C-alpha positions in Angstrom: 0.0 0.0 0.0 1.3 3.4 -0.9 1.9 6.2 1.5 -0.9 8.1 -0.2 -3.3 5.2 0.1 -2.4 4.8 3.8 -3.2 8.4 4.4 -6.4 8.4 2.6 -7.6 5.4 4.7 -6.5 7.2 7.9 -8.6 10.1 6.7 -11.7 7.9 6.2 -11.3 6.3 9.6 -11.1 9.5 11.3 -14.2 10.8 9.5 -16.2 7.8 10.5 -14.8 7.9 14.1 -15.6 11.7 14.4 -19.2 11.2 13.1 -20.0 8.9 16.0 -17.7 10.5 18.4 -19.5 14.0 18.7 -22.5 13.1 20.5 -20.3 11.4 23.1 -17.9 14.5 23.1 -20.8 16.8 23.8 -22.2 14.9 26.7 -18.7 14.1 28.2 -17.8 17.7 28.1 -21.1 18.6 29.7 -20.6 16.3 32.4 -16.8 16.9 33.1 -17.8 19.7 35.4 -19.4 17.2 37.8 -16.1 15.2 38.5 -15.8 14.7 41.9 -12.2 14.7 43.8 -9.8 17.4 44.3 -8.4 19.4 41.4 -4.6 18.8 41.0 -2.3 21.4 42.3 1.5 20.4 42.0 3.1 20.0 45.3 5.6 22.6 46.4 9.2 21.4 46.4 11.1 21.4 49.8 12.2 24.7 51.0 10.9 26.5 47.9 13.6 25.2 45.9 12.4 26.7 42.7 13.4 30.2 44.1 16.9 29.2 45.1 19.3 31.8 43.9 22.3 29.7 43.4 23.9 26.5 44.1 26.0 26.2 47.1 29.1 24.9 45.2 28.6 27.5 42.4 31.3 30.2 43.0 34.0 32.4 41.5 35.2 29.5 39.4 31.7 29.1 37.8 33.3 29.8 34.2 35.3 26.5 34.6 32.2 24.2 34.7 30.8 22.1 32.1 28.0 23.6 30.0 24.4 23.4 30.7 23.2 21.1 28.1 21.4 22.7 25.1 18.0 20.9 24.5 18.4 21.7 20.7 21.9 20.1 20.3 23.2 16.6 21.6 24.9 17.5 24.7 27.9 15.0 24.2 29.2 17.1 21.2 30.5 19.5 23.7 33.4 16.9 24.2 34.3 17.4 20.4 35.0 13.7 19.6 33.5 12.4 16.3 33.9 8.8 17.3 31.8 9.4 20.6 29.1 11.0 18.2 29.0 7.8 16.1 28.8 5.6 19.2 25.9 7.5 20.7 23.9 7.3 17.4 24.4 3.4 17.6 23.3 3.4 21.3 20.1 5.5 20.7 19.2 3.2 17.8 19.9 -0.2 19.4 20.1 -0.2 23.2 17.7 -2.8 24.7 17.1 -0.8 27.9 15.7 2.0 25.6 13.7 -0.5 23.6 12.1 -1.7 26.8 11.3 1.9 28.0 9.8 2.6 24.6 7.6 -0.5 24.8 6.3 0.6 28.3 5.4 4.1 27.1 3.4 2.7 24.1 1.6 0.5 26.7 1.0 3.5 28.8 -0.5 5.3 25.6 -2.7 2.2 25.0 -4.0 2.5 28.6 -5.1 6.0 27.9 -7.0 4.9 24.8 -8.7 2.2 27.0 -9.8 4.7 29.5 -11.0 7.2 27.0 -13.3 4.1 25.5 -15.4 4.4 28.6 -16.9 7.7 27.3 -18.8 5.9 24.5 -21.8 3.4 24.3 -21.0 -0.3 24.1 -22.9 -1.7 20.9 -23.3 -5.3 20.1 -24.8 -7.4 17.8 -25.9 -11.0 17.1 -27.5 -13.2 14.6 -28.5 -16.8 14.5 -30.3 -19.2 11.8 -31.5 -22.6 12.2 -33.3 -25.3 10.2 -35.3 -27.8 12.3 -38.0 -30.6 11.8 -41.0 -30.7 14.0 -43.3 -33.6 14.4 -46.9 -33.0 15.5 -50.0 -35.2 15.0 -48.1 -37.5 13.0 -47.1 -34.9 10.7 -43.3 -33.8 10.0 -42.6 -30.2 9.3 -39.3 -28.8 8.2 -38.8 -25.1 8.8 -36.2 -22.3 8.9 -35.9 -20.0 11.8 -33.5 -17.0 12.4 -33.0 -14.0 14.7 -30.9 -10.9 14.8 -30.5 -8.1 17.3 -28.5 -5.0 18.0 -27.8 -4.0 21.7 -26.5 -0.7 23.1 -25.7 0.4 26.5 -24.2 3.5 27.8 -23.2 4.7 31.3 -23.0 8.6 31.4 -20.1 9.9 33.5 -22.2 11.9 35.9 -19.7 11.8 38.7 -16.5 11.9 36.7 -15.2 8.5 37.4 -14.4 8.0 33.8 -12.8 11.5 33.4 -10.7 11.1 36.3 -9.6 7.8 35.2 -8.7 9.3 32.0 -6.8 11.9 33.6 -4.9 9.5 35.8 -4.1 7.3 32.6 -2.9 10.4 30.7 -0.7 11.6 33.5 0.8 8.1 33.8 1.5 8.2 30.3 3.3 11.6 30.7 5.4 10.0 33.4 6.1 7.1 31.2 7.4 9.5 28.6 9.6 11.1 31.3 10.9 7.7 32.3 11.8 7.0 28.4 13.7 10.4 28.5 15.4 9.4 32.0 16.5 5.9 30.5 17.9 7.6 27.3 19.9 10.1 29.4 21.1 7.4 31.5 22.2 5.3 28.6 23.9 8.1 26.9 25.7 9.2 30.0 27.1 5.7 30.4 28.2 5.5 26.8 30.0 8.9 27.2 31.6 8.0 30.5 32.7 4.6 29.4 34.2 6.1 26.2 36.1 8.9 28.0 37.3 6.3 30.7 38.6 4.1 27.9 40.5 7.1 26.4 42.1 7.6 29.8 43.0 4.1 30.0 44.5 4.2 26.5 46.7 7.0 28.0 47.6 4.8 31.0 48.5 1.9 28.9 50.8 4.2 26.8 52.3 5.4 30.0 53.1 1.9 31.3 54.4 0.9 27.8 57.1 3.9 28.1 57.7 3.1 31.8 58.4 -0.5 31.1 60.7 0.3 28.4 62.5 2.7 30.8 62.6 0.3 33.5 64.0 -2.3 31.2 66.8 0.0 30.3 67.3 0.7 34.0 67.6 -3.1 34.6 70.3 -3.4 31.8 72.1 -0.4 33.4 72.1 -2.1 36.9 73.3 -5.5 35.4 76.1 -3.7 33.6 76.9 -1.9 36.6 77.0 -5.1 38.5 79.2 -6.8 36.1 81.6 -3.9 36.3 81.5 -4.3 40.1 80.1 -0.8 40.7 76.6 -2.0 41.7 75.4 -4.9 44.0 73.0 -7.9 43.3 70.5 -5.9 45.4 70.5 -3.1 42.7 69.7 -5.7 40.2 67.0 -7.3 42.1 65.5 -3.8 42.8 65.4 -3.3 39.0 63.9 -6.6 38.2 61.2 -6.1 40.9 60.3 -2.6 39.9 60.1 -3.9 36.1 57.8 -6.8 37.1 55.6 -4.6 39.3 55.0 -2.2 36.4 54.2 -5.2 34.1 51.7 -6.4 36.5 50.0 -3.1 36.8 49.9 -2.6 33.0 48.1 -6.0 32.8 45.5 -4.8 35.3 45.0 -1.6 33.1 44.5 -3.7 30.2 41.8 -5.9 31.9 39.9 -2.9 33.0 40.0 -1.5 29.5 38.8 -4.7 28.1 35.9 -5.0 30.7 35.0 -1.3 29.8 34.9 -2.3 26.1 32.5 -5.2 26.9 30.2 -2.8 28.9 30.2 -0.4 25.9 29.4 -3.0 23.6 26.3 -4.0 25.4 25.2 -0.3 25.7 25.3 -0.3 21.9 23.1 -3.4 21.7 25.9 -5.6 20.5 27.8 -8.7 21.8 31.3 -8.0 23.2 32.8 -10.3 20.7 31.3 -8.1 18.0 32.7 -4.8 19.1 36.2 -3.5 19.2 37.4 0.1 20.0 40.8 0.7 18.9 43.3 2.5 21.0 43.6 6.2 20.4 46.4 7.1 22.8 47.9 9.6 20.4 44.9 11.9 20.1 44.2 14.7 22.5 41.9 14.0 25.4 38.5 15.7 25.4 38.6 18.8 27.7 35.9 20.1 29.9 33.4 22.5 28.4 33.6 26.0 30.0 30.1 27.5 29.8 28.3 27.8 33.1 25.4 25.5 34.0 21.8 26.2 34.1 20.1 28.2 36.9 18.8 26.1 40.0 15.2 27.1 39.2 15.5 25.4 35.9 16.3 22.0 37.5 12.7 21.0 38.1 12.2 21.3 34.2 15.5 19.9 33.1 15.4 16.4 34.8 13.1 13.8 33.4 13.0 11.7 36.6 11.7 14.8 38.5 9.2 15.5 35.7 8.1 11.9 35.9 7.6 11.9 39.6 5.5 15.1 39.4 3.3 13.5 36.8 2.9 10.4 39.1 1.5 12.8 41.8 -1.0 14.2 39.3 -2.1 10.6 38.4 -2.4 9.8 42.1 -4.5 12.7 42.7 -6.9 11.8 39.9 -7.4 8.3 41.5 -8.8 10.1 44.6 -11.7 11.3 42.4 -12.1 7.8 40.9 -12.4 6.4 44.5 -14.9 9.2 45.6 -17.0 8.6 42.6 -17.8 5.0 43.9 -20.1 6.6 46.5 -22.7 7.9 43.9 -25.1 5.8 42.0 -24.5 4.7 38.4 -27.2 5.2 35.6 -27.1 3.0 32.7 -29.1 3.6 29.5 -29.9 0.5 27.4 -31.4 0.1 24.0 -31.9 -3.0 21.7 -33.7 -3.8 18.6 -34.0 -6.9 16.3 -36.2 -9.3 14.3 -37.2 -12.8 14.7 -38.8 -15.0 11.9 -39.4 -18.2 10.0 -39.1 -18.7 6.4 -36.6 -18.3 3.5 -35.3 -15.4 1.7 -33.9 -12.0 2.7 -37.4 -10.4 3.3 -38.0 -13.0 6.2 -35.2 -11.3 8.1 -36.9 -7.9 8.0 -40.5 -8.7 8.2 -42.5 -6.5 10.3 -44.3 -8.9 12.4 -41.1 -10.2 13.8 -39.5 -6.9 14.7 -38.8 -6.3 18.4 -37.2 -3.3 20.2 -36.7 -2.1 23.9 -35.5 1.0 25.7 -34.6 1.3 29.4 -32.5 2.6 32.1 -31.2 1.1 35.4 -30.1 3.1 38.5 -27.7 1.2 40.8 -25.7 2.0 43.9 -24.4 0.4 46.9 -26.1 1.1 50.2 -23.8 -0.6 52.6 -20.3 -2.1 51.8 -18.8 -2.4 55.2 -16.5 0.6 54.6 -14.9 -0.7 51.3 -15.4 2.5 49.6 -14.0 4.6 52.3 -11.0 2.3 52.5 -10.6 2.9 48.9 -10.5 6.8 49.3 -8.2 6.4 52.2 -5.9 4.2 50.0 -6.0 6.8 47.1 -5.1 9.7 49.6 -2.3 7.7 51.0 -1.0 6.9 47.5 -1.2 10.6 46.6 0.8 11.4 49.9 3.4 8.8 49.1 3.7 10.1 45.4 4.2 13.7 46.7 6.8 12.7 49.1 8.8 10.6 46.3 8.6 13.8 44.3 10.0 16.1 46.9 12.9 13.5 47.7 13.6 13.4 43.9 13.9 17.1 43.8 16.3 17.0 46.9 18.4 14.2 45.4 18.5 16.2 42.1 19.9 19.1 43.8 22.4 17.1 45.7 23.6 15.4 42.6 24.2 18.9 41.1 26.0 20.2 44.1 28.1 17.0 44.5 29.2 17.3 40.8 29.8 21.0 40.7 32.2 20.5 43.7 33.8 17.4 42.1 34.5 19.0 38.9 36.0 22.1 40.6 38.1 20.2 43.1 39.4 17.6 40.4 40.4 20.4 38.1 42.5 21.8 40.9 43.9 18.3 41.7 44.6 17.7 38.1 46.7 21.1 38.0 48.6 20.1 41.0 49.3 16.6 39.7 50.7 18.2 36.5 53.0 20.1 38.6 54.1 17.1 40.6 54.6 15.2 37.3 57.1 17.7 36.1 59.1 17.9 39.1 59.1 13.9 39.4 60.3 13.7 35.9 63.1 16.2 36.5 64.1 14.4 39.7 64.2 10.9 37.7 66.5 12.4 35.1 68.8 14.0 37.6 69.0 10.8 39.9 69.5 8.5 36.8 72.4 10.6 35.6 73.9 10.6 39.2 73.6 6.7 39.3 75.5 6.4 36.0 78.0 8.8 37.3 78.3 6.6 40.6 77.1 9.4 42.9 73.8 8.1 43.7 72.4 4.7 44.7 70.0 2.6 42.9 67.5 3.0 45.6 67.3 6.7 44.8 66.7 5.8 41.1 63.9 3.3 41.9 62.4 6.0 44.3 62.4 8.7 41.7 61.0 6.4 38.9 58.3 5.1 41.1 57.4 8.7 42.2 57.3 9.8 38.5 55.0 6.8 37.7 52.7 7.4 40.6 52.4 11.1 39.7 51.6 10.6 36.1 49.2 7.8 36.9 47.4 10.2 39.5 47.3 12.8 37.0 45.4 10.6 34.4 43.0 9.4 37.1 42.2 12.9 38.3 41.6 13.8 34.7 39.4 10.7 34.2 37.4 11.5 37.4 37.0 15.2 36.3 35.6 14.0 33.0 33.2 11.4 34.7 32.0 14.2 37.0 31.3 16.5 34.1 29.2 13.8 32.4 27.4 13.2 35.8 26.8 16.9 36.1 25.2 17.2 32.7 23.0 14.1 33.7 22.0 15.9 36.9 21.2 19.0 35.0 18.8 16.8 32.8 21.0 16.5 29.7 19.3 19.2 27.8 15.8 17.6 28.3 12.8 19.9 29.2 9.2 19.4 30.3 8.2 20.8 26.9 9.3 17.4 25.5 6.5 15.7 27.3 3.3 14.8 25.3 0.9 17.4 25.5 -1.2 17.5 28.7 -4.4 15.4 27.8 -6.6 17.5 30.2 -8.0 19.0 26.9 -8.5 15.5 25.5 -10.8 14.7 28.3 -13.1 17.1 26.6 -12.3 16.2 23.1 -11.8 12.4 23.0 -8.8 11.5 20.8 -10.7 9.8 18.0 -7.7 9.5 15.9 -5.3 9.1 18.8 -4.4 5.6 17.4 -3.2 7.0 14.1 -1.2 9.6 16.1 0.7 7.1 18.1 1.6 5.1 15.1 2.6 8.3 13.3 4.9 9.2 16.3 
């Protein structure tokens, strides 16, 4: 079927749906004002967090912080690595955690459609035909019998039980959309962090390769000195021990890198055996972006987990109305029509003598239920309180994560600068001590000490740089990764008045 034919078929379906939907829309809209239960008001964040002027850890060093993510640009591009861009494209397309979250969101959308269906009448039809032989007074008669009927029943939403149910389902669907955004952000942050740490490990592997080469030369020097009678066997043993220790540490770094590569493969939706990321130790490492982060008051709109928690509060609030509506009686309107007849041919199915019809209504309500409805309302209110507390705790956790990572990025940048100075000093000391040892004015213990110090400082420098990069990724994640509440599906409060007759098409098109 061509795209034009699909669109034409959709327009026809929408036209038929709207033809039958308008009476239900008008009545549902008229009854929506009768909905019982509290109208939703978003809970206030703890300590009026939306009016917080600044983060505690935001200070004069603000310009050294990673940038607030741009909602219109993939945030990881700030690291300036084209290989990372490619990996993120693969993860967004093939990660199975995202596939699961997307399926859960589609299920939540289907629940909204199911809840909206309660606005409309239920119409059924039946038809039957039979051929029978009867014997009476010694005479045998062969005849045909048939019947058909159409039945319809409708329960007007006088007390808002259906509208509150639709409201709850729609809010839950929005929460599911926020969960999908949170899952996507978590996957993206994991890919970025694993990739950056792999680049750090590449540098560490290169460092150990240089160190092992230098230690091998030192061992040869100690052996030559020993044969010349200048050094002792202890010097040779120290050189051998230092070289073996460096080789063991290099093996450990290589193991860590391989495990990170396996984790990255799974994030990309691939098996570890099908993925290899070549070492890139010669390229410059990504640096921290230097644009200041977003304002604290924007945190409630930038984090999908906070948006999802708030939507669950709204859904729980609507369930209070559903529980309260159970106290009121239900009115059901019924209509049926059909035909029964005997004979052959189409005319016998519509013959006037066999036509039947009926109209009626039923009013039903519970007089005594042992407190079940009151318990239902109490349970709904308790669920609302729990959801509100979860929302406030999520807000607090969000601010803590931002504060923690602001402090970490600042401190680790300072630590990295100090480590660089230590590396430069240790390298000078190593060169001087090795020259002195060759000249016979220093012991080999001094050489080993200087070499070990140089290796430790260089390793610490790389680790500080890796931790700073990891903190920058965590900070971007804490700020929402450029995600905003504008990316939620539109609030379906309006759709409680205008039932989404073509929502199925919309969902497929999305």
